[in-house]
BAMARLUM-53449 format. One record per residue: residue number from 0; residue in one letter; x, y, z of N, C-alpha, C in turn. Coordinates in steps of 0.02 Angstrom, whole numbers, m for minus. Example, Ala and Ser with C-alpha at 12.3 -4.5 7.8 and 13.67 -1.06 7.14 Angstrom:
BEGIN
<rec><k>0</k><r>a</r><n_u>660</n_u><n_v>m284</n_v><n_w>390</n_w><ca_u>615</ca_u><ca_v>m225</ca_v><ca_w>390</ca_w><c_u>660</c_u><c_v>m165</c_v><c_w>390</c_w></rec>
<rec><k>1</k><r>s</r><n_u>642</n_u><n_v>m112</n_v><n_w>354</n_w><ca_u>684</ca_u><ca_v>m53</ca_v><ca_w>357</ca_w><c_u>645</c_u><c_v>2</c_v><c_w>394</c_w></rec>
//
This chain:
BEGIN
<rec><k>0</k><r>m</r><n_u>3778</n_u><n_v>6005</n_v><n_w>5577</n_w><ca_u>3786</ca_u><ca_v>5985</ca_v><ca_w>5508</ca_w><c_u>3797</c_u><c_v>5909</c_v><c_w>5505</c_w></rec>
<rec><k>1</k><r>a</r><n_u>3763</n_u><n_v>5875</n_v><n_w>5461</n_w><ca_u>3768</ca_u><ca_v>5803</ca_v><ca_w>5455</ca_w><c_u>3834</c_u><c_v>5784</c_v><c_w>5422</c_w></rec>
<rec><k>2</k><r>r</r><n_u>3863</n_u><n_v>5729</n_v><n_w>5445</n_w><ca_u>3925</ca_u><ca_v>5705</ca_v><ca_w>5416</ca_w><c_u>3911</c_u><c_v>5666</c_v><c_w>5352</c_w></rec>
<rec><k>3</k><r>k</r><n_u>3956</n_u><n_v>5672</n_v><n_w>5305</n_w><ca_u>3948</ca_u><ca_v>5636</ca_v><ca_w>5242</ca_w><c_u>4003</c_u><c_v>5584</c_v><c_w>5238</c_w></rec>
<rec><k>4</k><r>r</r><n_u>3983</n_u><n_v>5524</n_v><n_w>5220</n_w><ca_u>4031</ca_u><ca_v>5471</ca_v><ca_w>5209</ca_w><c_u>4049</c_u><c_v>5471</c_v><c_w>5135</c_w></rec>
<rec><k>5</k><r>h</r><n_u>4111</n_u><n_v>5482</n_v><n_w>5121</n_w><ca_u>4135</ca_u><ca_v>5483</ca_v><ca_w>5052</ca_w><c_u>4153</c_u><c_v>5413</c_v><c_w>5030</c_w></rec>
<rec><k>6</k><r>t</r><n_u>4138</n_u><n_v>5398</n_v><n_w>4968</n_w><ca_u>4160</ca_u><ca_v>5333</ca_v><ca_w>4940</ca_w><c_u>4234</c_u><c_v>5337</c_v><c_w>4925</c_w></rec>
<rec><k>7</k><r>a</r><n_u>4265</n_u><n_v>5280</n_v><n_w>4917</n_w><ca_u>4336</ca_u><ca_v>5278</ca_v><ca_w>4903</ca_w><c_u>4353</c_u><c_v>5314</c_v><c_w>4838</c_w></rec>
<rec><k>8</k><r>e</r><n_u>4309</n_u><n_v>5307</n_v><n_w>4788</n_w><ca_u>4321</ca_u><ca_v>5341</ca_v><ca_w>4724</ca_w><c_u>4318</c_u><c_v>5416</c_v><c_w>4732</c_w></rec>
<rec><k>9</k><r>e</r><n_u>4271</n_u><n_v>5441</n_v><n_w>4773</n_w><ca_u>4266</ca_u><ca_v>5513</ca_v><ca_w>4785</ca_w><c_u>4328</c_u><c_v>5538</c_v><c_w>4821</c_w></rec>
<rec><k>10</k><r>i</r><n_u>4353</n_u><n_v>5499</n_v><n_w>4868</n_w><ca_u>4413</ca_u><ca_v>5519</ca_v><ca_w>4905</ca_w><c_u>4473</c_u><c_v>5525</c_v><c_w>4859</c_w></rec>
<rec><k>11</k><r>v</r><n_u>4482</n_u><n_v>5476</n_v><n_w>4815</n_w><ca_u>4538</ca_u><ca_v>5479</ca_v><ca_w>4768</ca_w><c_u>4532</c_u><c_v>5539</c_v><c_w>4722</c_w></rec>
<rec><k>12</k><r>a</r><n_u>4471</n_u><n_v>5554</n_v><n_w>4700</n_w><ca_u>4460</ca_u><ca_v>5612</ca_v><ca_w>4657</ca_w><c_u>4476</c_u><c_v>5677</c_v><c_w>4694</c_w></rec>
<rec><k>13</k><r>k</r><n_u>4455</n_u><n_v>5681</n_v><n_w>4757</n_w><ca_u>4469</ca_u><ca_v>5742</ca_v><ca_w>4796</ca_w><c_u>4543</c_u><c_v>5750</c_v><c_w>4810</c_w></rec>
<rec><k>14</k><r>l</r><n_u>4578</n_u><n_v>5695</n_v><n_w>4822</n_w><ca_u>4650</ca_u><ca_v>5699</ca_v><ca_w>4833</ca_w><c_u>4685</c_u><c_v>5723</c_v><c_w>4769</c_w></rec>
<rec><k>15</k><r>r</r><n_u>4663</n_u><n_v>5700</n_v><n_w>4712</n_w><ca_u>4692</ca_u><ca_v>5724</ca_v><ca_w>4649</ca_w><c_u>4678</c_u><c_v>5799</c_v><c_w>4639</c_w></rec>
<rec><k>16</k><r>q</r><n_u>4617</n_u><n_v>5819</n_v><n_w>4658</n_w><ca_u>4599</ca_u><ca_v>5890</ca_v><ca_w>4651</ca_w><c_u>4645</c_u><c_v>5933</c_v><c_w>4694</c_w></rec>
<rec><k>17</k><r>v</r><n_u>4660</n_u><n_v>5911</n_v><n_w>4755</n_w><ca_u>4706</ca_u><ca_v>5949</ca_v><ca_w>4798</ca_w><c_u>4775</c_u><c_v>5950</c_v><c_w>4768</c_w></rec>
<rec><k>18</k><r>d</r><n_u>4797</n_u><n_v>5894</n_v><n_w>4739</n_w><ca_u>4863</ca_u><ca_v>5893</ca_v><ca_w>4706</ca_w><c_u>4867</c_u><c_v>5943</c_v><c_w>4650</c_w></rec>
<rec><k>19</k><r>v</r><n_u>4814</n_u><n_v>5948</n_v><n_w>4610</n_w><ca_u>4813</ca_u><ca_v>5995</ca_v><ca_w>4555</ca_w><c_u>4815</c_u><c_v>6067</c_v><c_w>4581</c_w></rec>
<rec><k>20</k><r>l</r><n_u>4775</n_u><n_v>6081</n_v><n_w>4632</n_w><ca_u>4774</ca_u><ca_v>6149</ca_v><ca_w>4660</ca_w><c_u>4840</c_u><c_v>6168</c_v><c_w>4691</c_w></rec>
<rec><k>21</k><r>t</r><n_u>4873</n_u><n_v>6122</n_v><n_w>4726</n_w><ca_u>4937</ca_u><ca_v>6138</ca_v><ca_w>4756</ca_w><c_u>4991</c_u><c_v>6146</c_v><c_w>4703</c_w></rec>
<rec><k>22</k><r>s</r><n_u>4986</n_u><n_v>6109</n_v><n_w>4648</n_w><ca_u>5035</ca_u><ca_v>6117</ca_v><ca_w>4595</ca_w><c_u>5027</c_u><c_v>6183</c_v><c_w>4559</c_w></rec>
<rec><k>23</k><r>q</r><n_u>4967</n_u><n_v>6213</n_v><n_w>4564</n_w><ca_u>4955</ca_u><ca_v>6279</ca_v><ca_w>4535</ca_w><c_u>4977</c_u><c_v>6334</c_v><c_w>4582</c_w></rec>
<rec><k>24</k><r>g</r><n_u>5004</n_u><n_v>6316</n_v><n_w>4640</n_w><ca_u>5032</ca_u><ca_v>6366</ca_v><ca_w>4685</ca_w><c_u>4989</c_u><c_v>6385</c_v><c_w>4744</c_w></rec>
<rec><k>25</k><r>r</r><n_u>4931</n_u><n_v>6354</n_v><n_w>4751</n_w><ca_u>4888</ca_u><ca_v>6369</ca_v><ca_w>4809</ca_w><c_u>4914</c_u><c_v>6333</c_v><c_w>4870</c_w></rec>
<rec><k>26</k><r>p</r><n_u>4909</n_u><n_v>6362</n_v><n_w>4928</n_w><ca_u>4931</ca_u><ca_v>6328</ca_v><ca_w>4990</ca_w><c_u>4887</c_u><c_v>6267</c_v><c_w>5003</c_w></rec>
<rec><k>27</k><r>v</r><n_u>4915</n_u><n_v>6218</n_v><n_w>5038</n_w><ca_u>4879</ca_u><ca_v>6156</ca_v><ca_w>5051</ca_w><c_u>4815</c_u><c_v>6170</c_v><c_w>5091</c_w></rec>
<rec><k>28</k><r>a</r><n_u>4819</n_u><n_v>6213</n_v><n_w>5141</n_w><ca_u>4761</ca_u><ca_v>6228</ca_v><ca_w>5182</ca_w><c_u>4704</c_u><c_v>6256</c_v><c_w>5140</c_w></rec>
<rec><k>29</k><r>e</r><n_u>4719</n_u><n_v>6300</n_v><n_w>5094</n_w><ca_u>4667</ca_u><ca_v>6329</ca_v><ca_w>5051</ca_w><c_u>4639</c_u><c_v>6277</c_v><c_w>5003</c_w></rec>
<rec><k>30</k><r>a</r><n_u>4683</n_u><n_v>6235</n_v><n_w>4975</n_w><ca_u>4660</ca_u><ca_v>6183</ca_v><ca_w>4929</ca_w><c_u>4615</c_u><c_v>6132</c_v><c_w>4965</c_w></rec>
<rec><k>31</k><r>v</r><n_u>4633</n_u><n_v>6115</n_v><n_w>5027</n_w><ca_u>4593</ca_u><ca_v>6068</ca_v><ca_w>5066</ca_w><c_u>4524</c_u><c_v>6097</c_v><c_w>5081</c_w></rec>
<rec><k>32</k><r>r</r><n_u>4523</n_u><n_v>6161</n_v><n_w>5099</n_w><ca_u>4459</ca_u><ca_v>6194</ca_v><ca_w>5113</ca_w><c_u>4415</c_u><c_v>6195</c_v><c_w>5051</c_w></rec>
<rec><k>33</k><r>s</r><n_u>4444</n_u><n_v>6201</n_v><n_w>4993</n_w><ca_u>4405</ca_u><ca_v>6205</ca_v><ca_w>4931</ca_w><c_u>4370</c_u><c_v>6138</c_v><c_w>4915</c_w></rec>
<rec><k>34</k><r>i</r><n_u>4396</n_u><n_v>6082</n_v><n_w>4939</n_w><ca_u>4362</ca_u><ca_v>6018</ca_v><ca_w>4928</ca_w><c_u>4313</c_u><c_v>6001</c_v><c_w>4983</c_w></rec>
<rec><k>35</k><r>g</r><n_u>4312</n_u><n_v>6042</n_v><n_w>5036</n_w><ca_u>4260</ca_u><ca_v>6035</ca_v><ca_w>5088</ca_w><c_u>4276</c_u><c_v>5986</c_v><c_w>5143</c_w></rec>
<rec><k>36</k><r>v</r><n_u>4340</n_u><n_v>5976</n_v><n_w>5159</n_w><ca_u>4358</ca_u><ca_v>5933</ca_v><ca_w>5215</ca_w><c_u>4409</c_u><c_v>5969</c_v><c_w>5258</c_w></rec>
<rec><k>37</k><r>t</r><n_u>4422</n_u><n_v>5941</n_v><n_w>5317</n_w><ca_u>4472</ca_u><ca_v>5971</ca_v><ca_w>5361</ca_w><c_u>4542</c_u><c_v>5947</c_v><c_w>5341</c_w></rec>
<rec><k>38</k><r>e</r><n_u>4592</n_u><n_v>5981</n_v><n_w>5366</n_w><ca_u>4660</ca_u><ca_v>5961</ca_v><ca_w>5350</ca_w><c_u>4676</c_u><c_v>5892</c_v><c_w>5379</c_w></rec>
<rec><k>39</k><r>a</r><n_u>4650</n_u><n_v>5878</n_v><n_w>5439</n_w><ca_u>4661</ca_u><ca_v>5812</ca_v><ca_w>5469</ca_w><c_u>4632</c_u><c_v>5757</c_v><c_w>5426</c_w></rec>
<rec><k>40</k><r>t</r><n_u>4572</n_u><n_v>5769</n_v><n_w>5400</n_w><ca_u>4541</ca_u><ca_v>5719</ca_v><ca_w>5356</ca_w><c_u>4583</c_u><c_v>5711</c_v><c_w>5292</c_w></rec>
<rec><k>41</k><r>y</r><n_u>4606</n_u><n_v>5766</n_v><n_w>5265</n_w><ca_u>4647</ca_u><ca_v>5763</ca_v><ca_w>5205</ca_w><c_u>4710</c_u><c_v>5721</c_v><c_w>5216</c_w></rec>
<rec><k>42</k><r>y</r><n_u>4745</n_u><n_v>5733</n_v><n_w>5271</n_w><ca_u>4807</ca_u><ca_v>5695</ca_v><ca_w>5284</ca_w><c_u>4793</c_u><c_v>5622</c_v><c_w>5299</c_w></rec>
<rec><k>43</k><r>r</r><n_u>4737</n_u><n_v>5608</n_v><n_w>5332</n_w><ca_u>4718</ca_u><ca_v>5538</ca_v><ca_w>5344</ca_w><c_u>4702</c_u><c_v>5503</c_v><c_w>5279</c_w></rec>
<rec><k>44</k><r>w</r><n_u>4664</n_u><n_v>5536</n_v><n_w>5236</n_w><ca_u>4649</ca_u><ca_v>5508</ca_v><ca_w>5170</ca_w><c_u>4712</c_u><c_v>5497</c_v><c_w>5130</c_w></rec>
<rec><k>45</k><r>r</r><n_u>4757</n_u><n_v>5546</n_v><n_w>5132</n_w><ca_u>4818</ca_u><ca_v>5541</ca_v><ca_w>5092</ca_w><c_u>4860</c_u><c_v>5483</c_v><c_w>5115</c_w></rec>
<rec><k>46</k><r>q</r><n_u>4861</n_u><n_v>5471</n_v><n_w>5181</n_w><ca_u>4899</ca_u><ca_v>5414</ca_v><ca_w>5207</ca_w><c_u>4868</c_u><c_v>5348</c_v><c_w>5184</c_w></rec>
<rec><k>47</k><r>e</r><n_u>4802</n_u><n_v>5345</n_v><n_w>5183</n_w><ca_u>4769</ca_u><ca_v>5282</ca_v><ca_w>5165</ca_w><c_u>4764</c_u><c_v>5271</c_v><c_w>5090</c_w></rec>
<rec><k>48</k><r>y</r><n_u>4746</n_u><n_v>5324</n_v><n_w>5052</n_w><ca_u>4733</ca_u><ca_v>5317</ca_v><ca_w>4981</ca_w><c_u>4783</c_u><c_v>5353</c_v><c_w>4936</c_w></rec>
<rec><k>49</k><r>g</r><n_u>4837</n_u><n_v>5377</n_v><n_w>4964</n_w><ca_u>4883</ca_u><ca_v>5421</ca_v><ca_w>4929</ca_w><c_u>4905</c_u><c_v>5400</c_v><c_w>4860</c_w></rec>
<rec><k>50</k><r>g</r><n_u>4932</n_u><n_v>5341</n_v><n_w>4852</n_w><ca_u>4960</ca_u><ca_v>5322</ca_v><ca_w>4787</ca_w><c_u>4913</c_u><c_v>5282</c_v><c_w>4743</c_w></rec>
<rec><k>51</k><r>l</r><n_u>4850</n_u><n_v>5277</n_v><n_w>4762</n_w><ca_u>4804</ca_u><ca_v>5235</ca_v><ca_w>4725</ca_w><c_u>4768</c_u><c_v>5272</c_v><c_w>4670</c_w></rec>
<rec><k>52</k><r>k</r><n_u>4750</n_u><n_v>5235</n_v><n_w>4619</n_w><ca_u>4709</ca_u><ca_v>5262</ca_v><ca_w>4565</ca_w><c_u>4637</c_u><c_v>5239</c_v><c_w>4579</c_w></rec>
<rec><k>53</k><r>g</r><n_u>4590</n_u><n_v>5266</n_v><n_w>4543</n_w><ca_u>4519</ca_u><ca_v>5252</ca_v><ca_w>4555</ca_w><c_u>4501</c_u><c_v>5179</c_v><c_w>4554</c_w></rec>
<rec><k>54</k><r>d</r><n_u>4528</n_u><n_v>5141</n_v><n_w>4506</n_w><ca_u>4510</ca_u><ca_v>5070</ca_v><ca_w>4500</ca_w><c_u>4547</c_u><c_v>5027</c_v><c_w>4551</c_w></rec>
<rec><k>55</k><r>q</r><n_u>4601</n_u><n_v>5051</n_v><n_w>4579</n_w><ca_u>4640</ca_u><ca_v>5013</ca_v><ca_w>4628</ca_w><c_u>4609</c_u><c_v>5016</c_v><c_w>4698</c_w></rec>
<rec><k>56</k><r>v</r><n_u>4563</n_u><n_v>5060</n_v><n_w>4709</n_w><ca_u>4535</ca_u><ca_v>5071</ca_v><ca_w>4775</ca_w><c_u>4492</c_u><c_v>5012</c_v><c_w>4797</c_w></rec>
<rec><k>57</k><r>k</r><n_u>4456</n_u><n_v>4982</n_v><n_w>4752</n_w><ca_u>4410</ca_u><ca_v>4928</ca_v><ca_w>4769</ca_w><c_u>4447</c_u><c_v>4864</c_v><c_w>4788</c_w></rec>
<rec><k>58</k><r>r</r><n_u>4505</n_u><n_v>4853</n_v><n_w>4760</n_w><ca_u>4540</ca_u><ca_v>4790</ca_v><ca_w>4770</ca_w><c_u>4556</c_u><c_v>4775</c_v><c_w>4843</c_w></rec>
<rec><k>59</k><r>p</r><n_u>4584</n_u><n_v>4822</n_v><n_w>4883</n_w><ca_u>4598</ca_u><ca_v>4806</ca_v><ca_w>4953</ca_w><c_u>4535</c_u><c_v>4788</c_v><c_w>4993</c_w></rec>
<rec><k>60</k><r>k</r><n_u>4479</n_u><n_v>4821</n_v><n_w>4978</n_w><ca_u>4417</ca_u><ca_v>4806</ca_v><ca_w>5012</ca_w><c_u>4394</c_u><c_v>4735</c_v><c_w>4995</c_w></rec>
<rec><k>61</k><r>e</r><n_u>4400</n_u><n_v>4716</n_v><n_w>4932</n_w><ca_u>4382</ca_u><ca_v>4648</ca_v><ca_w>4911</ca_w><c_u>4427</c_u><c_v>4597</c_v><c_w>4945</c_w></rec>
<rec><k>62</k><r>l</r><n_u>4491</n_u><n_v>4612</n_v><n_w>4950</n_w><ca_u>4537</ca_u><ca_v>4566</ca_v><ca_w>4982</ca_w><c_u>4523</c_u><c_v>4558</c_v><c_w>5056</c_w></rec>
<rec><k>63</k><r>e</r><n_u>4504</n_u><n_v>4613</n_v><n_w>5089</n_w><ca_u>4486</ca_u><ca_v>4609</ca_v><ca_w>5160</ca_w><c_u>4425</c_u><c_v>4565</c_v><c_w>5170</c_w></rec>
<rec><k>64</k><r>a</r><n_u>4375</n_u><n_v>4572</n_v><n_w>5127</n_w><ca_u>4315</ca_u><ca_v>4531</ca_v><ca_w>5133</ca_w><c_u>4331</c_u><c_v>4458</c_v><c_w>5121</c_w></rec>
<rec><k>65</k><r>e</r><n_u>4372</n_u><n_v>4444</n_v><n_w>5071</n_w><ca_u>4391</ca_u><ca_v>4375</ca_v><ca_w>5057</ca_w><c_u>4432</c_u><c_v>4346</c_v><c_w>5114</c_w></rec>
<rec><k>66</k><r>n</r><n_u>4476</n_u><n_v>4386</n_v><n_w>5143</n_w><ca_u>4517</ca_u><ca_v>4364</ca_v><ca_w>5199</ca_w><c_u>4473</c_u><c_v>4346</c_v><c_w>5258</c_w></rec>
<rec><k>67</k><r>a</r><n_u>4423</n_u><n_v>4387</n_v><n_w>5273</n_w><ca_u>4377</ca_u><ca_v>4373</ca_v><ca_w>5328</ca_w><c_u>4338</c_u><c_v>4309</c_v><c_w>5316</c_w></rec>
<rec><k>68</k><r>r</r><n_u>4316</n_u><n_v>4299</n_v><n_w>5254</n_w><ca_u>4279</ca_u><ca_v>4238</ca_v><ca_w>5236</ca_w><c_u>4323</c_u><c_v>4176</c_v><c_w>5245</c_w></rec>
<rec><k>69</k><r>l</r><n_u>4386</n_u><n_v>4180</n_v><n_w>5223</n_w><ca_u>4431</ca_u><ca_v>4124</ca_v><ca_w>5230</ca_w><c_u>4449</c_u><c_v>4109</c_v><c_w>5303</c_w></rec>
<rec><k>70</k><r>r</r><n_u>4455</n_u><n_v>4162</n_v><n_w>5343</n_w><ca_u>4468</ca_u><ca_v>4151</ca_v><ca_w>5415</ca_w><c_u>4410</c_u><c_v>4115</c_v><c_w>5448</c_w></rec>
<rec><k>71</k><r>r</r><n_u>4348</n_u><n_v>4135</n_v><n_w>5431</n_w><ca_u>4290</ca_u><ca_v>4101</ca_v><ca_w>5459</ca_w><c_u>4288</c_u><c_v>4028</c_v><c_w>5437</c_w></rec>
<rec><k>72</k><r>a</r><n_u>4304</n_u><n_v>4015</n_v><n_w>5374</n_w><ca_u>4304</ca_u><ca_v>3946</ca_v><ca_w>5349</ca_w><c_u>4358</c_u><c_v>3905</c_v><c_w>5385</c_w></rec>
<rec><k>73</k><r>a</r><n_u>4416</n_u><n_v>3933</n_v><n_w>5395</n_w><ca_u>4470</ca_u><ca_v>3897</ca_v><ca_w>5430</ca_w><c_u>4451</c_u><c_v>3883</c_v><c_w>5503</c_w></rec>
<rec><k>74</k><r>s</r><n_u>4420</n_u><n_v>3932</n_v><n_w>5535</n_w><ca_u>4401</ca_u><ca_v>3920</ca_v><ca_w>5605</ca_w><c_u>4346</c_u><c_v>3868</c_v><c_w>5610</c_w></rec>
<rec><k>75</k><r>d</r><n_u>4300</n_u><n_v>3867</n_v><n_w>5562</n_w><ca_u>4247</ca_u><ca_v>3816</ca_v><ca_w>5561</ca_w><c_u>4278</c_u><c_v>3746</c_v><c_w>5552</c_w></rec>
<rec><k>76</k><r>l</r><n_u>4326</n_u><n_v>3741</n_v><n_w>5506</n_w><ca_u>4359</ca_u><ca_v>3676</ca_v><ca_w>5495</ca_w><c_u>4399</c_u><c_v>3654</c_v><c_w>5556</c_w></rec>
<rec><k>77</k><r>t</r><n_u>4431</n_u><n_v>3700</n_v><n_w>5589</n_w><ca_u>4469</ca_u><ca_v>3684</ca_v><ca_w>5649</ca_w><c_u>4422</c_u><c_v>3659</c_v><c_w>5703</c_w></rec>
<rec><k>78</k><r>l</r><n_u>4366</n_u><n_v>3691</n_v><n_w>5711</n_w><ca_u>4316</ca_u><ca_v>3670</ca_v><ca_w>5760</ca_w><c_u>4290</c_u><c_v>3600</c_v><c_w>5743</c_w></rec>
<rec><k>79</k><r>d</r><n_u>4275</n_u><n_v>3588</n_v><n_w>5680</n_w><ca_u>4253</ca_u><ca_v>3521</ca_v><ca_w>5659</ca_w><c_u>4306</c_u><c_v>3468</c_v><c_w>5674</c_w></rec>
<rec><k>80</k><r>k</r><n_u>4369</n_u><n_v>3485</n_v><n_w>5661</n_w><ca_u>4423</ca_u><ca_v>3438</ca_v><ca_w>5674</ca_w><c_u>4428</c_u><c_v>3423</c_v><c_w>5748</c_w></rec>
<rec><k>81</k><r>m</r><n_u>4421</n_u><n_v>3474</n_v><n_w>5790</n_w><ca_u>4425</ca_u><ca_v>3463</ca_v><ca_w>5863</ca_w><c_u>4366</c_u><c_v>3420</c_v><c_w>5887</c_w></rec>
<rec><k>82</k><r>i</r><n_u>4307</n_u><n_v>3430</n_v><n_w>5860</n_w><ca_u>4249</ca_u><ca_v>3391</ca_v><ca_w>5879</ca_w><c_u>4259</c_u><c_v>3318</c_v><c_w>5859</c_w></rec>
<rec><k>83</k><r>l</r><n_u>4284</n_u><n_v>3306</n_v><n_w>5799</n_w><ca_u>4296</ca_u><ca_v>3238</ca_v><ca_w>5775</ca_w><c_u>4350</c_u><c_v>3204</c_v><c_w>5817</c_w></rec>
<rec><k>84</k><r>a</r><n_u>4402</n_u><n_v>3240</n_v><n_w>5835</n_w><ca_u>4456</ca_u><ca_v>3212</ca_v><ca_w>5876</ca_w><c_u>4428</c_u><c_v>3193</c_v><c_w>5945</c_w></rec>
<rec><k>85</k><r>e</r><n_u>4387</n_u><n_v>3236</n_v><n_w>5974</n_w><ca_u>4357</ca_u><ca_v>3222</ca_v><ca_w>6039</ca_w><c_u>4311</c_u><c_v>3160</c_v><c_w>6034</c_w></rec>
<rec><k>86</k><r>a</r><n_u>4273</n_u><n_v>3155</n_v><n_w>5981</n_w><ca_u>4227</ca_u><ca_v>3098</ca_v><ca_w>5972</ca_w><c_u>4266</c_u><c_v>3034</c_v><c_w>5962</c_w></rec>
<rec><k>87</k><r>s</r><n_u>4322</n_u><n_v>3037</n_v><n_w>5926</n_w><ca_u>4360</ca_u><ca_v>2975</ca_v><ca_w>5914</ca_w><c_u>4396</c_u><c_v>2953</c_v><c_w>5977</c_w></rec>
<rec><k>88</k><r>r</r><n_u>4414</n_u><n_v>2998</n_v><n_w>6021</n_w><ca_u>4446</ca_u><ca_v>2979</ca_v><ca_w>6084</ca_w><c_u>4396</c_u><c_v>2942</c_v><c_w>6129</c_w></rec>
<rec><k>89</k><r>g</r><n_u>4333</n_u><n_v>2959</n_v><n_w>6125</n_w><ca_u>4282</ca_u><ca_v>2928</ca_v><ca_w>6167</ca_w><c_u>4264</c_u><c_v>2859</c_v><c_w>6144</c_w></rec>
<rec><k>90</k><r>n</r><n_u>4279</n_u><n_v>2840</n_v><n_w>6083</n_w><ca_u>4260</ca_u><ca_v>2776</ca_v><ca_w>6056</ca_w><c_u>4308</c_u><c_v>2720</c_v><c_w>6075</c_w></rec>
<rec><k>91</k><r>f</r><n_u>4368</n_u><n_v>2735</n_v><n_w>6098</n_w><ca_u>4417</ca_u><ca_v>2684</ca_v><ca_w>6113</ca_w><c_u>4417</c_u><c_v>2666</c_v><c_w>6185</c_w></rec>
//
């Protein structure tokens, strides 16, 4: 069976669905099976996305991308600074 990659919004929706089912008295194992994932996946998702709402899911991903971009920019500037320092030492 092919694996399906769920989007963050789908994960949050499925976690809410399990919460509703468990509040109705169904066992967690049965509620997890009804959304089509394993219990391990459910607990991993709950740890990562547990308290988030649908619109809050995108923000951490955007921040990670921005952080990576800023790290690359800082490393490029550091490299430029080192090259300029090396060149200025050779001129004296």
